BAGU-353599 format. One line per 3 residues: number of its first residue (from 0); their letters; for each residue x, y, z of N, C-alpha, C, CB. Coordinates in pm, whole numbers, plus 50000, padded with zeros to 5 digits. Glycine has a CB too. Example, Ala and Ser with C-alpha at 12.3 -4.5 7.8 and 13.67 -1.06 7.14 Angstrom:
<atoms>
0	AS	51319:49431:50780:51230:49550:50780:51320:49670:50780:51131:49553:50905 | 51285:49775:50708:51367:49894:50714:51290:50003:50787:51408:49940:50572
</atoms>
This chain:
<atoms>
0	XXX	50110:49882:50033:49999:50004:50003:50082:50136:49991:49878:50025:50137 | 50038:50210:49930:50135:50361:49944:50058:50447:50024:50168:50453:49794 | 50147:50520:50099:50114:50654:50178:50187:50758:50165:50114:50643:50306
3	XXX	50134:50895:50180:50180:50983:50143:50201:51087:50293:50095:51022:50024 | 50309:51137:50311:50329:51237:50432:50425:51346:50369:50404:51159:50578 | 50412:51465:50452:50476:51584:50413:50560:51630:50514:50387:51683:50376
6	XXX	50664:51708:50484:50755:51797:50569:50791:51935:50540:50870:51740:50579 | 50797:52009:50631:50807:52162:50603:50971:52187:50610:50714:52262:50727 | 50984:52275:50510:51129:52318:50526:51140:52498:50468:51238:52196:50418
9	XXX	51197:52552:50538:51231:52708:50511:51371:52730:50459:51219:52796:50647 | 51371:52760:50328:51495:52797:50248:51545:52937:50288:51465:52794:50090 | 51665:52954:50303:51711:53077:50352:51835:53139:50248:51763:53051:50508
12	XXX	51807:53259:50163:51881:53307:50065:51995:53323:50155:51828:53429:49987 | 52110:53307:50048:52245:53383:50090:52246:53517:50110:52344:53370:49998 | 52173:53595:50031:52182:53727:50031:52034:53789:49990:52300:53765:49937
15	XXX	52013:53909:50023:51873:53970:49992:51859:53961:49811:51867:54156:50059 | 51768:53878:49778:51757:53853:49620:51668:53958:49574:51694:53702:49575 | 51699:54063:49491:51582:54171:49455:51503:54121:49342:51642:54321:49411
18	XXX	51369:54120:49341:51290:54061:49216:51204:54188:49203:51194:53903:49240 | 51125:54182:49074:51050:54308:49057:50936:54310:49154:50997:54325:48912 | 50927:54207:49236:50806:54219:49329:50844:54244:49470:50721:54093:49325
21	XXX	50970:54287:49491:51035:54317:49602:51157:54220:49629:50938:54318:49708 | 51193:54233:49763:51309:54140:49829:51285:54023:49882:51372:54195:49930 | 51358:53905:49848:51342:53781:49888:51453:53760:49996:51344:53687:49771
24	XXX	51435:53677:50109:51533:53666:50209:51509:53506:50259:51512:53789:50332 | 51395:53454:50229:51361:53340:50248:51227:53279:50193:51370:53334:50364 | 51221:53138:50183:51094:53107:50099:51059:52955:50179:51131:53094:49902
27	XXX	50917:52929:50179:50859:52807:50240:50876:52693:50126:50695:52832:50284 | 50885:52582:50148:50844:52446:50058:50836:52338:50165:50965:52398:49929 | 50740:52245:50087:50726:52133:50148:50764:52028:50075:50611:52119:50189
30	XXX	50812:51916:50149:50835:51797:50082:50753:51685:50093:50945:51760:50109 | 50691:51627:49995:50606:51509:49997:50669:51372:49989:50517:51519:49892 | 50680:51275:50089:50723:51143:50057:50617:51046:50036:50807:51095:50155
33	XXX	50633:50972:49924:50526:50863:49885:50610:50745:49915:50466:50865:49719 | 50536:50676:50003:50604:50555:50049:50545:50426:50012:50614:50558:50189 | 50612:50307:49974:50551:50187:49963:50565:50120:50098:50606:50108:49850
36	XXX	50463:50089:50158:50474:50043:50301:50533:49866:50292:50299:50064:50382 | 50521:49823:50191:50577:49671:50187:50737:49681:50163:50502:49575:50053 | 50783:49771:50086:50916:49768:50054:51000:49869:50132:50929:49789:49916
39	XXX	50927:49952:50189:50974:50071:50261:51058:50173:50159:51068:50022:50389 | 51054:50153:50033:51116:50254:49933:51009:50378:49930:51139:50179:49770 | 51061:50507:49903:51004:50629:49905:51040:50710:49783:51041:50693:50025
42	XXX	50941:50790:49722:50986:50882:49644:50937:51031:49687:50948:50843:49510 | 51030:51117:49657:51023:51254:49713:50983:51371:49605:51165:51286:49776 | 50883:51455:49626:50872:51582:49549:50859:51674:49635:50768:51592:49457
45	XXX	50884:51816:49562:50883:51930:49628:50770:52036:49593:51006:51981:49609 | 50684:52065:49687:50569:52170:49683:50647:52321:49710:50441:52131:49815 | 50669:52385:49592:50713:52518:49592:50627:52632:49548:50819:52520:49520
48	XXX	50521:52669:49597:50469:52784:49530:50532:52901:49563:50338:52800:49552 | 50532:53008:49460:50604:53130:49473:50524:53246:49465:50702:53140:49378 | 50537:53321:49581:50465:53427:49620:50452:53511:49505:50521:53492:49732
51	XXX	50354:53578:49472:50333:53668:49335:50353:53626:49196:50417:53775:49337 | 50361:53499:49208:50378:53418:49076:50292:53293:49051:50519:53370:49068 | 50301:53214:49178:50206:53074:49138:50067:53120:49158:50231:52927:49244
54	XXX	49975:53044:49081:49823:53067:49105:49796:53002:49221:49726:53016:48995 | 49873:52920:49288:49839:52837:49394:49911:52858:49535:49862:52707:49347 | 49936:52982:49522:50006:53040:49663:49931:53088:49762:50093:53149:49644
57	XXX	49898:52993:49864:49789:52996:49967:49878:53004:50105:49682:52852:49958 | 49795:53080:50194:49837:53058:50327:49836:52924:50401:49766:53138:50396 | 49738:52835:50340:49696:52728:50409:49725:52628:50318:49560:52732:50454
60	XXX	49827:52616:50255:49865:52530:50152:49902:52392:50208:49978:52591:50074 | 49920:52385:50341:49930:52250:50407:49826:52184:50395:49957:52249:50536 | 49700:52265:50416:49554:52199:50401:49519:52125:50279:49449:52303:50409
63	XXX	49613:52179:50157:49589:52118:50022:49652:51978:50013:49648:52209:49908 | 49775:51982:50103:49854:51854:50096:49795:51760:50156:49980:51857:50147 | 49741:51793:50279:49639:51699:50376:49562:51626:50308:49545:51769:50467
66	XXX	49477:51713:50207:49364:51665:50128:49426:51567:50015:49280:51795:50061 | 49534:51586:49967:49582:51490:49881:49630:51362:49948:49686:51547:49805 | 49680:51384:50071:49713:51245:50137:49580:51167:50182:49811:51270:50274
69	XXX	49487:51232:50190:49354:51159:50225:49300:51073:50115:49242:51260:50261 | 49318:51154:49963:49265:51106:49888:49365:50980:49816:49214:51213:49817 | 49466:50979:49846:49558:50883:49808:49543:50745:49912:49708:50956:49813
72	XXX	49508:50788:50024:49456:50691:50138:49317:50596:50084:49408:50795:50282 | 49245:50692:50043:49112:50647:50004:49110:50558:49888:49028:50760:49977 | 49216:50595:49788:49236:50525:49673:49299:50377:49686:49319:50610:49592
75	XXX	49362:50373:49788:49418:50238:49829:49492:50176:49725:49312:50144:49872 | 49594:50271:49660:49697:50206:49549:49804:50128:49612:49773:50319:49458 | 49823:50004:49541:49911:49930:49606:50051:49911:49536:49848:49809:49631
78	XXX	50057:49982:49428:50189:50011:49341:50187:50143:49286:50207:49912:49219 | 50297:50209:49287:50321:50332:49236:50284:50350:49067:50470:50358:49270 | 50305:50225:49029:50268:50212:48875:50133:50210:48841:50319:50090:48815
81	XXX	50040:50205:48967:49895:50201:48936:49846:50334:48926:49814:50126:49036 | 49950:50435:48981:49900:50589:48983:49907:50641:48816:50019:50698:49097 | 49806:50705:48783:49816:50734:48641:49829:50877:48643:49694:50684:48553
84	XXX	49846:50963:48532:49873:51093:48494:49731:51154:48526:49928:51107:48338 | 49637:51091:48456:49503:51146:48472:49463:51154:48626:49399:51056:48391 | 49490:51057:48712:49464:51066:48829:49536:51182:48892:49486:50949:48883
87	XXX	49673:51166:48903:49748:51296:48951:49672:51435:48901:49908:51294:48888 | 49632:51442:48764:49595:51562:48715:49451:51599:48788:49590:51554:48556 | 49375:51501:48799:49230:51526:48863:49246:51572:49026:49132:51372:48851
90	XXX	49319:51497:49098:49345:51532:49216:49398:51671:49245:49423:51444:49257 | 49480:51715:49163:49582:51846:49191:49526:51945:49094:49761:51818:49159 | 49387:51958:49043:49349:52060:48965:49357:52195:49006:49238:52040:48934
93	XXX	49415:52277:48941:49462:52417:48968:49544:52423:49085:49350:52513:48985 | 49618:52342:49122:49720:52322:49223:49875:52286:49137:49664:52187:49331 | 49929:52382:49053:50037:52338:48986:50155:52304:49067:50069:52428:48896
96	XXX	50191:52367:49165:50309:52343:49247:50272:52199:49305:50335:52466:49366 | 50171:52174:49360:50141:52009:49421:50151:51918:49321:49989:51978:49483 | 50097:51940:49202:50098:51845:49087:50235:51813:49049:50025:51899:48966
99	XXX	50337:51927:49045:50464:51888:49007:50531:51803:49119:50544:52010:48973 | 50473:51845:49262:50567:51758:49366:50516:51612:49352:50552:51811:49540 | 50387:51589:49338:50340:51465:49351:50362:51382:49231:50209:51471:49383
102	XXX	50374:51456:49104:50400:51379:48991:50555:51313:49016:50386:51477:48853 | 50645:51430:49052:50800:51365:49054:50811:51260:49166:50924:51486:49084 | 50725:51271:49296:50718:51161:49390:50699:51033:49317:50607:51181:49488
105	XXX	50596:51033:49252:50554:50899:49185:50661:50870:49074:50397:50908:49116 | 50719:50952:49015:50831:50909:48919:50950:50855:48992:50880:51028:48829 | 50985:50913:49120:51100:50870:49192:51081:50732:49236:51129:50958:49307
108	XXX	50958:50698:49306:50907:50572:49365:50898:50474:49249:50763:50592:49439 | 50832:50505:49150:50837:50406:49021:50985:50370:48986:50766:50479:48883 | 51087:50467:48985:51216:50429:48949:51311:50375:49073:51277:50550:48879
111	XXX	51232:50325:49174:51313:50247:49289:51345:50334:49394:51447:50184:49242 | 51293:50469:49397:51322:50541:49532:51478:50584:49529:51290:50436:49669 | 51536:50631:49416:51668:50659:49422:51689:50809:49378:51743:50559:49337
114	XXX	51605:50896:49390:51595:51040:49341:51629:51014:49173:51718:51156:49431 | 51572:50916:49119:51589:50915:48952:51450:50930:48915:51661:50767:48877 | 51431:51042:48844:51322:51089:48797:51296:51047:48649:51327:51226:48816
117	XXX	51416:51056:48582:51406:51019:48436:51556:50924:48410:51395:51178:48329 | 51536:50798:48389:51650:50734:48370:51717:50772:48224:51619:50586:48388 | 51811:50852:48264:51909:50885:48150:52046:50928:48168:51859:50982:48078
120	XXX	52108:50964:48087:52254:50974:48097:52290:51101:48205:52318:51003:47937 | 52185:51197:48223:52241:51293:48339:52241:51247:48459:52175:51411:48355 | 52147:51145:48510:52133:51101:48631:52268:51004:48653:51990:51033:48646
123	XXX	52321:50925:48535:52431:50847:48539:52572:50915:48546:52421:50767:48430 | 52542:51068:48536:52683:51141:48543:52732:51163:48397:52798:51048:48628 | 52668:51099:48299:52747:51098:48163:52712:51234:48089:52704:50963:48063
126	XXX	52625:51314:48134:52620:51446:48048:52587:51556:48152:52500:51441:47921 | 52639:51677:48101:52600:51807:48176:52507:51892:48106:52718:51891:48204 | 52439:51988:48164:52350:52072:48114:52415:52217:48095:52231:52069:48202
129	XXX	52398:52283:47991:52475:52412:47996:52362:52503:48056:52538:52467:47840 | 52411:52614:48147:52314:52683:48219:52363:52838:48207:52302:52625:48372 | 52259:52921:48211:52311:53060:48241:52339:53127:48376:52228:53138:48188
132	XXX	52433:53202:48387:52444:53263:48514:52358:53374:48551:52567:53303:48529 | 52286:53353:48682:52182:53453:48694:52238:53595:48783:52049:53376:48772 | 52205:53689:48722:52253:53832:48773:52112:53882:48855:52304:53952:48627
135	XXX	52120:53892:48964:51983:53936:49025:52011:54089:49031:51944:53864:49186 | 51860:54135:49052:51824:54292:49074:51910:54322:49194:51650:54328:49106 | 51944:54439:49213:51996:54504:49307:52084:54643:49280:52064:54409:49367
138	XXX	52162:54699:49365:52229:54817:49336:52326:54783:49210:52307:54871:49468 | 52365:54898:49151:52460:54875:49045:52588:54811:49078:52488:54993:48985 | 52636:54836:49216:52754:54780:49238:52733:54633:49265:52824:54849:49343
141	XXX	52616:54586:49330:52580:54468:49354:52592:54376:49226:52452:54477:49410 | 52515:54441:49123:52505:54380:49009:52633:54336:48920:52428:54459:48945 | 52730:54463:48932:52847:54427:48867:52916:54318:48944:52933:54544:48849
144	XXX	52933:54310:49070:53004:54234:49141:52939:54070:49098:52993:54289:49302 | 52842:54054:49086:52761:53936:49034:52816:53886:48916:52619:53969:49008 | 52835:53997:48813:52868:53966:48668:53021:53930:48672:52834:54097:48562
147	XXX	53085:53996:48737:53232:53944:48764:53247:53803:48827:53304:54043:48862 | 53148:53766:48920:53180:53613:48976:53122:53534:48888:53127:53571:49121 | 53021:53581:48813:52972:53456:48702:53083:53430:48587:52818:53504:48613
150	XXX	53142:53566:48542:53249:53530:48460:53357:53444:48514:53304:53641:48414 | 53391:53466:48622:53515:53415:48692:53486:53253:48689:53535:53482:48859 | 53333:53224:48714:53301:53089:48735:53276:53001:48607:53185:53087:48820
153	XXX	53320:53078:48487:53305:53001:48358:53193:53012:48285:53316:52874:48375 | 53079:53113:48325:52962:53123:48269:52977:53188:48127:52874:53196:48359 | 52943:53126:48012:52951:53208:47865:52801:53245:47842:53016:53105:47720
156	XXX	52707:53235:47941:52566:53301:47914:52539:53354:48047:52441:53196:47859 | 52484:53490:48026:52451:53566:48154:52297:53609:48143:52552:53702:48172 | 52238:53600:48244:52086:53644:48221:52070:53738:48333:51968:53517:48227
159	XXX	52048:53870:48312:52039:53970:48407:51887:54021:48412:52141:54082:48371 | 51847:54029:48536:51710:54076:48574:51705:54233:48575:51669:54018:48719 | 51635:54283:48501:51629:54441:48503:51508:54494:48545:51654:54503:48372
162	XXX	51485:54614:48583:51388:54703:48614:51390:54727:48758:51262:54660:48568 | 51509:54712:48830:51524:54749:48989:51609:54887:49000:51611:54618:49079 | 51689:54909:48901:51758:55028:48902:51724:55121:48789:51895:55000:48903
165	XXX	51801:55225:48791:51788:55336:48663:51800:55254:48537:51917:55462:48660 | 51731:55267:48424:51749:55194:48296:51879:55216:48251:51653:55232:48190 | 51913:55339:48249:52068:55382:48204:52175:55312:48266:52100:55528:48235
168	XXX	52168:55287:48390:52266:55213:48473:52280:55059:48425:52219:55220:48630 | 52147:55008:48395:52154:54866:48358:52203:54869:48218:52015:54788:48372 | 52193:54963:48123:52249:54961:48004:52389:54965:47990:52202:55050:47940
171	XXX	52435:55047:48097:52603:55064:48152:52671:54911:48163:52611:55145:48334 | 52577:54858:48248:52640:54723:48269:52647:54642:48160:52578:54651:48364 | 52542:54640:48077:52546:54544:47961:52662:54620:47869:52383:54526:47879
174	XXX	52674:54728:47866:52784:54804:47764:52926:54762:47822:52768:54993:47764 | 52934:54745:47948:53058:54694:48018:53102:54568:47983:53044:54689:48155 | 52997:54471:47968:52997:54357:47946:53061:54312:47787:52862:54324:47977
177	XXX	52993:54411:47710:52996:54397:47556:53143:54458:47531:52861:54488:47470 | 53177:54550:47581:53317:54608:47566:53428:54497:47581:53341:54722:47676 | 53397:54404:47656:53495:54306:47696:53472:54177:47614:53488:54280:47849
180	XXX	53353:54138:47575:53324:54004:47535:53229:54027:47407:53253:53915:47660 | 53255:53973:47304:53173:53969:47173:53035:53906:47223:53250:53871:47044 | 52962:53912:47116:52811:53792:47127:52890:53663:47090:52649:53821:46984
183	XXX	53000:53638:47025:53027:53519:47022:53081:53433:47155:53105:53520:46925 | 53165:53515:47238:53200:53496:47369:53130:53475:47479:53255:53573:47396 | 53029:53573:47487:52939:53590:47594:52785:53621:47522:52997:53716:47694
186	XXX	52696:53524:47571:52552:53543:47537:52492:53622:47648:52476:53406:47517 | 52414:53709:47616:52338:53796:47715:52204:53770:47708:52356:53939:47696 | 52126:53761:47793:51971:53765:47825:51942:53856:47917:51913:53639:47876
189	XXX	51813:53909:47889:51750:54017:48015:51619:53941:48048:51709:54204:47958 | 51592:53989:48168:51444:53933:48202:51391:54057:48287:51440:53771:48299 | 51286:54107:48217:51234:54228:48265:51112:54195:48365:51189:54318:48142
192	XXX	51064:54070:48376:50956:54026:48461:50843:54114:48451:50996:54016:48599 | 50816:54164:48331:50701:54248:48311:50691:54393:48346:50607:54191:48373 | 50853:54434:48351:50831:54555:48419:50818:54709:48319:50957:54559:48521
195	XXX	50830:54659:48198:50810:54765:48103:50674:54833:48088:50844:54715:47981 | 50641:54939:48071:50513:55004:48022:50479:54986:47895:50511:55135:48036 | 50363:54965:47841:50347:54953:47693:50416:55093:47626:50174:54936:47655
198	XXX	50397:55199:47680:50464:55338:47613:50612:55308:47583:50458:55479:47722 | 50664:55262:47697:50830:55265:47700:50908:55150:47626:50881:55255:47854 | 50816:55050:47616:50865:54928:47563:50926:54924:47466:50792:54853:47542
201	XXX	50905:54990:47341:50952:54998:47203:51082:55055:47223:50861:55081:47104 | 51098:55171:47294:51222:55260:47306:51321:55180:47398:51185:55414:47372 | 51282:55078:47492:51371:55023:47554:51448:54898:47499:51318:55004:47658
204	XXX	51341:54821:47406:51382:54729:47331:51488:54774:47224:51272:54673:47278 | 51475:54878:47182:51573:54935:47084:51697:54975:47130:51524:55043:47021 | 51699:55012:47267:51833:55040:47328:51900:54922:47369:51825:55129:47443
207	XXX	51823:54814:47408:51876:54695:47430:51953:54619:47318:51776:54624:47472 | 51898:54637:47202:51933:54568:47096:52069:54604:47054:51841:54583:46997 | 52116:54729:47073:52251:54777:47071:52364:54663:47117:52254:54903:47165
210	XXX	52327:54599:47218:52406:54522:47303:52401:54367:47243:52350:54537:47457 | 52331:54361:47131:52308:54200:47087:52263:54111:47181:52431:54133:47043 | 52152:54146:47252:52079:54076:47347:52012:53957:47258:51971:54175:47425
213	XXX	52053:53837:47333:51989:53709:47275:51828:53699:47293:52057:53580:47351 | 51773:53760:47393:51639:53730:47428:51605:53832:47531:51621:53585:47478 | 51469:53879:47548:51418:53915:47666:51281:53882:47729:51426:54030:47660
216	XXX	51297:53837:47828:51177:53763:47895:51072:53891:47942:51236:53660:48042 | 50978:53846:47916:50836:53905:47953:50856:54045:47974:50768:53840:48085 | 50885:54127:47864:50905:54282:47882:50788:54336:47927:50944:54358:47754
219	XXX	50667:54297:47898:50545:54386:47950:50472:54280:48052:50430:54444:47812 | 50384:54320:48134:50296:54252:48212:50207:54132:48131:50208:54359:48273 | 50203:54037:48185:50119:53921:48125:49966:53950:48121:50141:53789:48213
222	XXX	49900:53906:48022:49760:53912:48000:49730:54014:47905:49687:53934:48121 | 49838:54090:47839:49801:54185:47750:49835:54138:47608:49863:54313:47785 | 49758:54045:47569:49783:53951:47461:49806:54048:47310:49640:53838:47453
225	XXX	49723:54143:47300:49716:54205:47169:49867:54283:47182:49566:54314:47145 | 49900:54350:47276:50007:54447:47285:50144:54349:47301:49981:54557:47420 | 50123:54245:47357:50259:54151:47351:50265:54068:47209:50258:54032:47487
228	XXX	50153:54062:47141:50163:54000:47015:50238:54110:46918:50013:53953:46962 | 50208:54243:46946:50251:54350:46857:50396:54341:46892:50180:54501:46881 | 50441:54354:47025:50586:54357:47059:50668:54233:47008:50600:54367:47212
231	XXX	50605:54098:47005:50685:53997:46926:50695:54024:46792:50636:53868:46935 | 50599:54083:46733:50643:54110:46586:50739:54211:46561:50534:54146:46507 | 50755:54318:46642:50848:54442:46606:50952:54440:46674:50796:54571:46625
234	XXX	50975:54375:46783:51091:54391:46893:51240:54343:46809:51053:54275:47048 | 51331:54443:46804:51460:54398:46758:51522:54299:46853:51552:54515:46740 | 51481:54294:46964:51536:54173:47054:51449:54057:47067:51562:54217:47195
237	XXX	51461:53945:47027:51368:53831:47051:51304:53815:47185:51437:53711:47025 | 51156:53798:47185:51071:53795:47315:51074:53664:47349:50922:53844:47305 | 51078:53639:47470:51059:53509:47551:50957:53527:47654:51189:53462:47620
240	XXX	50849:53440:47627:50721:53453:47728:50737:53365:47860:50578:53398:47649 | 50728:53392:47980:50747:53347:48081:50617:53332:48180:50845:53415:48121 | 50598:53457:48253:50501:53473:48331:50353:53433:48226:50518:53630:48396
243	XXX	50370:53466:48113:50255:53494:48037:50195:53325:48013:50300:53591:47885 | 50283:53216:48054:50239:53093:48033:50175:53042:48151:50339:53013:47992 | 50166:53107:48275:50100:53084:48395:49971:53080:48399:50131:53162:48476
246	XXX	49904:52965:48449:49760:52976:48466:49693:52916:48334:49717:53132:48494 | 49771:52868:48215:49728:52838:48112:49732:52687:48099:49791:52909:48022 | 49636:52608:48128:49652:52453:48150:49637:52359:48028:49546:52407:48251
249	XXX	49503:52371:47951:49456:52312:47854:49532:52307:47745:49354:52355:47829 | 49548:52195:47660:49607:52191:47528:49575:52302:47432:49570:52071:47467 | 49430:52321:47413:49368:52415:47345:49416:52557:47389:49227:52395:47360
252	XXX	49413:52587:47510:49451:52731:47547:49593:52738:47524:49417:52775:47698 | 49683:52680:47557:49837:52667:47508:49860:52703:47354:49890:52509:47528 | 49781:52622:47290:49799:52625:47147:49763:52789:47075:49692:52499:47086
255	XXX	49649:52822:47154:49593:52958:47127:49678:53046:47166:49470:52989:47188 | 49725:53057:47266:49838:53144:47334:49960:53177:47233:49902:53060:47467 | 49999:53061:47186:50129:53057:47094:50110:53099:46975:50188:52931:47074
258	XXX	49973:53051:46908:49937:53097:46783:49905:53243:46782:49828:53020:46734 | 49865:53301:46890:49833:53453:46895:49946:53530:46921:49733:53489:46996 | 50022:53498:47022:50146:53592:47037:50246:53545:46937:50212:53592:47188
261	XXX	50308:53430:46888:50408:53395:46831:50546:53444:46872:50382:53418:46719 | 50570:53413:46999:50716:53449:47061:50825:53372:46994:50726:53414:47221 | 50931:53436:47019:51076:53371:46966:51084:53242:47047:51224:53476:46998
264	XXX	51072:53244:47190:51115:53163:47265:50985:53144:47388:51259:53213:47306 | 50975:53026:47454:50893:53019:47587:50996:52958:47688:50748:52921:47575 | 50980:53022:47805:51032:52983:47917:50953:52873:47994:51051:53097:47991
267	XXX	50995:52773:48036:50922:52673:48115:50975:52632:48247:50911:52557:48039 | 50874:52676:48350:50896:52655:48499:50788:52536:48528:50868:52806:48596 | 50835:52407:48548:50742:52299:48583:50662:52332:48695:50809:52175:48612
270	XXX	50711:52385:48807:50627:52388:48941:50521:52507:48920:50731:52418:49085 | 50559:52598:48834:50457:52701:48806:50367:52661:48703:50516:52827:48768 | 50371:52570:48626:50297:52537:48504:50226:52409:48519:50388:52531:48385
273	XXX	50249:52324:48640:50172:52216:48664:50260:52101:48632:50044:52218:48587 | 50383:52089:48637:50464:51960:48619:50514:51944:48512:50405:51850:48636 | 50587:51836:48497:50655:51770:48395:50591:51747:48254:50687:51651:48448
276	XXX	50470:51672:48283:50370:51666:48164:50317:51755:48117:50279:51605:48176 | 50283:51863:48194:50232:51976:48132:50339:52072:48057:50160:52051:48238 | 50466:52060:48099:50567:52121:48017:50615:52062:47903:50667:52144:48082
279	XXX	50600:51919:47905:50627:51854:47773:50535:51881:47669:50632:51716:47784 | 50397:51917:47719:50288:51974:47632:50336:52120:47541:50156:52010:47742 | 50389:52207:47637:50428:52318:47568:50551:52297:47475:50452:52422:47662
282	XXX	50635:52188:47517:50759:52183:47428:50721:52122:47279:50876:52087:47502 | 50622:52023:47317:50566:51970:47197:50490:52080:47095:50467:51861:47244 | 50400:52161:47162:50349:52267:47071:50436:52365:47015:50256:52336:47132
285	XXX	50550:52403:47107:50647:52524:47061:50727:52447:46925:50777:52579:47210 | 50758:52315:46938:50821:52240:46827:50734:52252:46688:50835:52085:46872 | 50632:52231:46713:50538:52250:46599:50521:52373:46509:50422:52234:46649
288	XXX	50556:52478:46620:50530:52609:46551:50674:52687:46542:50411:52701:46638 | 50795:52591:46542:50932:52656:46534:50937:52758:46652:50958:52730:46387 | 50884:52766:46755:50929:52845:46852:51023:52775:46936:50827:52896:46923
291	XXX	51140:52853:46987:51218:52781:47088:51190:52800:47213:51340:52802:47080 | 51280:52707:47320:51239:52723:47451:51362:52673:47537:51103:52643:47478 | 51349:52714:47671:51436:52643:47765:51367:52645:47908:51583:52710:47768
294	XXX	51415:52569:47978:51341:52544:48116:51434:52617:48217:51322:52371:48158 | 51348:52647:48328:51415:52720:48432:51371:52699:48565:51406:52852:48410 | 51450:52641:48672:51387:52634:48799:51324:52731:48846:51460:52606:48883
297	XXX	51222:52745:48946:51153:52873:49014:51206:52868:49136:50992:52878:49025 | 51337:52879:49186:51382:52893:49309:51355:52744:49397:51308:53023:49369 | 51330:52653:49349:51308:52524:49432:51437:52485:49509:51266:52399:49335
300	XXX	51446:52401:49603:51557:52339:49688:51626:52211:49575:51477:52267:49856 | 51724:52176:49620:51778:52082:49521:51685:51950:49480:51912:52035:49581 | 51596:51936:49570:51478:51811:49537:51412:51863:49405:51341:51789:49673
303	XXX	51362:51970:49410:51269:52001:49290:51362:52047:49174:51153:52121:49326 | 51500:52080:49204:51581:52113:49087:51629:51986:49044:51696:52212:49113 | 51669:51891:49119:51706:51752:49045:51594:51700:48955:51737:51634:49153
306	XXX	51484:51702:48991:51365:51652:48896:51378:51734:48758:51204:51682:48971 | 51378:51870:48775:51367:51963:48662:51492:51954:48586:51341:52106:48706 | 51603:51890:48634:51734:51881:48539:51726:51754:48480:51881:51895:48615
309	XXX	51669:51653:48540:51687:51518:48467:51571:51517:48374:51687:51384:48568 | 51462:51585:48379:51345:51615:48277:51415:51696:48169:51211:51704:48345 | 51484:51778:48186:51540:51887:48093:51658:51803:48000:51613:52028:48194
312	XXX	51729:51731:48091:51822:51628:48019:51777:51546:47921:51874:51541:48104 | 51655:51510:47943:51577:51396:47828:51584:51456:47709:51410:51357:47850 | 51571:51579:47680:51569:51657:47546:51697:51706:47512:51475:51776:47549
315	XXX	51830:51664:47570:51953:51687:47533:51954:51837:47445:52001:51556:47452 | 51932:51941:47572:51939:52066:47538:52082:52113:47495:51888:52137:47645 | 52083:52202:47389:52200:52280:47364:52210:52415:47410:52221:52284:47238
318	XXX	52136:52478:47393:52136:52629:47456:52134:52622:47608:52001:52718:47408 | 52178:52737:47663:52177:52731:47812:52039:52739:47870:52259:52843:47869 | 52017:52658:47986:51893:52639:48068:51917:52724:48191:51863:52482:48106
321	XXX	51803:52762:48257:51808:52825:48362:51796:52750:48488:51726:52912:48353 | 51910:52654:48520:51905:52548:48627:52031:52594:48745:51935:52381:48547 | 52059:52693:48757:52169:52717:48852:52135:52772:48986:52260:52806:48794
324	XXX	51994:52777:49032:51940:52860:49166:51958:52782:49258:51795:52906:49177 | 52007:52652:49268:52027:52589:49384:52161:52654:49475:52043:52438:49345 | 52222:52734:49404:52327:52786:49486:52303:52897:49572:52426:52819:49410
327	XXX	52160:52966:49562:52111:53057:49613:52110:53065:49779:51998:53057:49554 | 52087:52934:49801:52057:52898:49960:52164:52865:50024:51965:52785:49988 | 52186:52904:50153:52274:52859:50249:52227:52731:50340:52301:52976:50332
330	XXX	52100:52698:50321:52051:52554:50389:51968:52484:50293:51960:52571:50529 | 52035:52479:50162:51981:52387:50069:51994:52226:50122:52057:52413:49931 | 51919:52138:50068:51938:52008:50084:52056:51969:50008:51823:51935:50050
333	XXX	52171:51895:50089:52267:51842:50010:52243:51742:49896:52345:51792:50092 | 52304:51752:49787:52277:51679:49672:52392:51646:49594:52188:51745:49593 | 52357:51566:49510:52494:51527:49383:52497:51639:49278:52464:51362:49277
336	XXX	52409:51731:49295:52409:51815:49171:52510:51915:49189:52272:51881:49141 | 52598:51949:49085:52726:52029:49091:52695:52111:48987:52867:51955:49077 | 52748:52265:49000:52762:52354:48916:52915:52397:48880:52684:52455:48964
339	XXX	52942:52370:48765:53115:52396:48716:53080:52462:48587:53234:52237:48686 | 53189:52565:48568:53202:52604:48426:53082:52623:48344:53277:52509:48361 | 52990:52681:48406:52861:52713:48318:52786:52565:48298:52909:52788:48152
342	XXX	52812:52484:48351:52704:52378:48334:52675:52299:48487:52762:52259:48209 | 52573:52244:48474:52520:52152:48582:52528:51991:48560:52373:52188:48603 | 52567:51928:48669:52576:51783:48626:52529:51708:48772:52748:51737:48566
345	XXX	52518:51595:48765:52493:51501:48885:52600:51422:48881:52364:51416:48886 | 52661:51394:49006:52781:51335:49024:52769:51229:49151:52889:51449:49044 | 52803:51097:49123:52784:51013:49204:52867:51042:49347:52811:50895:49136
348	XXX	52966:51138:49349:53049:51154:49447:52976:51243:49562:53175:51211:49391 | 52849:51295:49519:52781:51363:49625:52652:51252:49689:52718:51515:49554 | 52598:51295:49772:52522:51253:49851:52397:51325:49889:52588:51231:49938
351	XXX	52281:51246:49897:52146:51325:49935:52160:51352:50080:52002:51239:49906 | 52130:51486:50126:52135:51512:50287:51976:51494:50312:52202:51687:50341 | 51922:51371:50325:51793:51371:50359:51761:51299:50507:51724:51305:50244
</atoms>
């Protein structure tokens, strides 16, 4: 018989992480443990709703987890292989963070409770995934120091969050990088998190284009489809949709959004979009329309990050993904995940601190 239990954990940032929605110093997560009572094996998933972004960020989230535990008990599953994606989707409707967690716990247990979500070369240490170095919002000095740190660490792709300081100062940071490195040497991405107004967006996009920016994530606030479709057509910097995808669940809704907006890229965050199967749908649709994509973690601990990395590796990505966020916390869960030279890998030398 299968049982489900959960455990609360409070992640603490190494520094004050600035976002367009304020400053982050800590974030709550819950781990769900799916256990086979006959074998004692268990799978783990991470519930990590993000304030200001997740459609399922509730003050009483623990009650949602307890309800799922009750539903699982009533279902009387005797084997993890009996749990279908349809059952998971039905029990976690409108709860993308919980769906992601339970889905990965099921996959973990189905694969022997070894933190193996997908049996691929990444899990076995035979491949690494290229990732971007993330430059957080903050003072100009703080952002410049992050740039130096990421370059010294071997990153060849930097993603800079913009919108926290004066736009001219942000352009100066980008100009400083471009004076030292050509687009062939360093790829630059920016993430506006919807910070631009409709009136100023064209001017700011034109200014950013001078620095050969690879892409800009979510230049304007989500939900403005006509305006975003226009920007996707005229922007000299390729537009990537991020927050725009949150809350879009059905295949038909996803298809309509992509057909209407026609972005250059979409950014996939499984815990915000409803899990791995939901993210796979986005990837399939994007491929049909010639839209690029990459996968980004949403500040999960190493438990969630591990699941996302293994899922990402199954597509054998070539362009950098957004999977380096595990280094942001000083009390993260110890894991075999290692970031080095602009890549993340899974090494057998590390152990899970569970």
